[in-house]
C-alpha positions as CSV (number, residue, x, y, z in Angstrom):
1,M,-86.4,16.9,41.0
2,N,-84.5,18.2,38.0
3,A,-86.8,21.5,36.4
4,V,-86.3,21.2,32.9
5,A,-85.3,24.3,31.3
6,D,-86.4,25.6,27.9
7,G,-83.1,24.6,26.4
8,L,-83.4,20.6,27.5
9,P,-82.1,18.6,24.1
10,L,-85.6,16.8,24.2
11,V,-88.6,17.8,22.0
12,F,-92.0,17.1,23.6
13,T,-94.2,18.7,20.8
14,D,-97.5,20.0,20.8
15,S,-99.6,17.4,19.1
16,A,-98.3,14.8,21.5
17,A,-98.9,17.1,24.6
18,S,-102.3,17.8,23.4
19,K,-103.1,14.4,23.0
20,V,-102.0,13.4,26.6
21,R,-103.9,16.2,28.0
22,E,-106.8,15.0,25.9
23,L,-106.4,11.2,28.1
24,I,-105.9,12.6,31.3
25,E,-109.2,14.9,31.2
26,E,-110.9,10.9,29.9
27,E,-109.3,9.3,33.1
28,G,-110.4,12.5,35.1
29,N,-107.6,12.6,37.2
30,A,-105.5,15.9,37.1
31,E,-102.7,14.4,38.9
32,L,-101.6,11.8,35.7
33,K,-98.5,12.5,34.7
34,L,-96.6,11.1,31.0
35,R,-93.9,8.6,31.9
36,V,-91.5,7.7,29.0
37,F,-89.1,5.2,29.7
38,V,-86.6,3.0,27.8
39,T,-86.5,-1.2,27.8
40,G,-84.0,-3.4,26.8
41,G,-85.7,-5.1,23.5
42,G,-83.1,-7.9,22.4
43,C,-81.8,-8.1,19.4
44,S,-83.8,-5.0,18.2
45,G,-82.3,-2.5,20.7
46,F,-83.9,-0.6,22.8
47,Q,-87.9,-0.1,23.1
48,Y,-89.9,2.5,24.4
49,G,-92.4,3.0,26.6
50,F,-95.4,5.6,27.5
51,T,-97.4,5.2,30.7
52,F,-99.7,6.9,32.8
53,D,-98.1,8.0,36.7
54,E,-99.6,10.1,39.5
55,V,-95.6,10.8,41.2
56,A,-92.6,11.9,40.2
57,N,-89.8,10.2,41.5
58,E,-87.1,12.2,43.1
59,D,-84.2,11.6,40.4
60,D,-87.1,12.1,37.6
61,T,-86.4,14.7,34.4
62,V,-89.5,16.8,34.8
63,L,-90.9,18.9,31.6
64,D,-93.9,20.4,31.7
65,K,-95.6,21.7,28.3
66,N,-99.1,23.0,27.7
67,G,-100.4,22.0,31.3
68,V,-98.6,18.0,30.8
69,T,-95.9,16.9,32.5
70,L,-93.6,14.8,31.4
71,L,-91.3,12.1,33.4
72,I,-88.0,10.7,32.7
73,D,-86.0,8.3,34.6
74,P,-82.3,8.7,34.4
75,M,-81.2,5.6,32.6
76,S,-83.8,6.3,30.0
77,F,-82.9,10.1,29.8
78,Q,-79.4,9.2,28.2
79,Y,-80.9,7.1,25.6
80,L,-83.5,10.0,24.9
81,V,-81.4,13.2,25.1
82,G,-81.8,14.6,21.2
83,A,-84.7,12.6,20.6
84,E,-88.4,14.1,19.6
85,I,-91.7,12.6,21.5
86,D,-94.9,13.4,19.1
87,Y,-98.1,12.4,18.4
88,S,-99.0,11.1,14.8
89,E,-102.2,10.4,13.2
90,G,-102.4,8.5,9.9
91,L,-103.3,5.6,7.6
92,E,-101.5,3.4,9.9
93,G,-103.5,4.7,12.7
94,S,-102.8,7.2,15.7
95,Q,-99.7,6.7,18.2
96,F,-97.1,8.1,19.9
97,V,-94.1,8.5,18.0
98,I,-90.5,9.1,19.3
99,K,-87.9,10.0,16.6
100,N,-84.7,9.4,17.8
101,P,-81.7,10.3,15.7
102,N,-78.9,8.9,18.3
103,A,-81.1,5.1,17.5
104,S,-79.9,2.8,15.4
105,S,-82.0,-0.4,14.1
106,T,-79.7,-3.2,13.4
107,C,-79.7,-7.0,14.2
108,G,-77.4,-8.9,13.9
109,C,-79.5,-12.3,14.0
110,G,-80.3,-15.0,10.7
């Protein structure tokens, strides 16, 4: 496993870590970790996904924040460098949000 230092170019906000901790407590399984991943999304580019996982893979990047463990596989990590993983609550609902300054939202359709 890759130990991640504080200087990692990826931000996992206190708000996101707090919500993940709350969800893990609701599940009643202290072994759960949040896995963030990137998948191909067709013409709209990449899509981000979140899931709980009990096991960190050998090649995962591991980030611990406020008692919560974030896992990122190597392929996804290269697309998440410089991003901020946050949790927001607003008029449009509550959701995890990835703010990625490197992402462009263009589509060649139409």
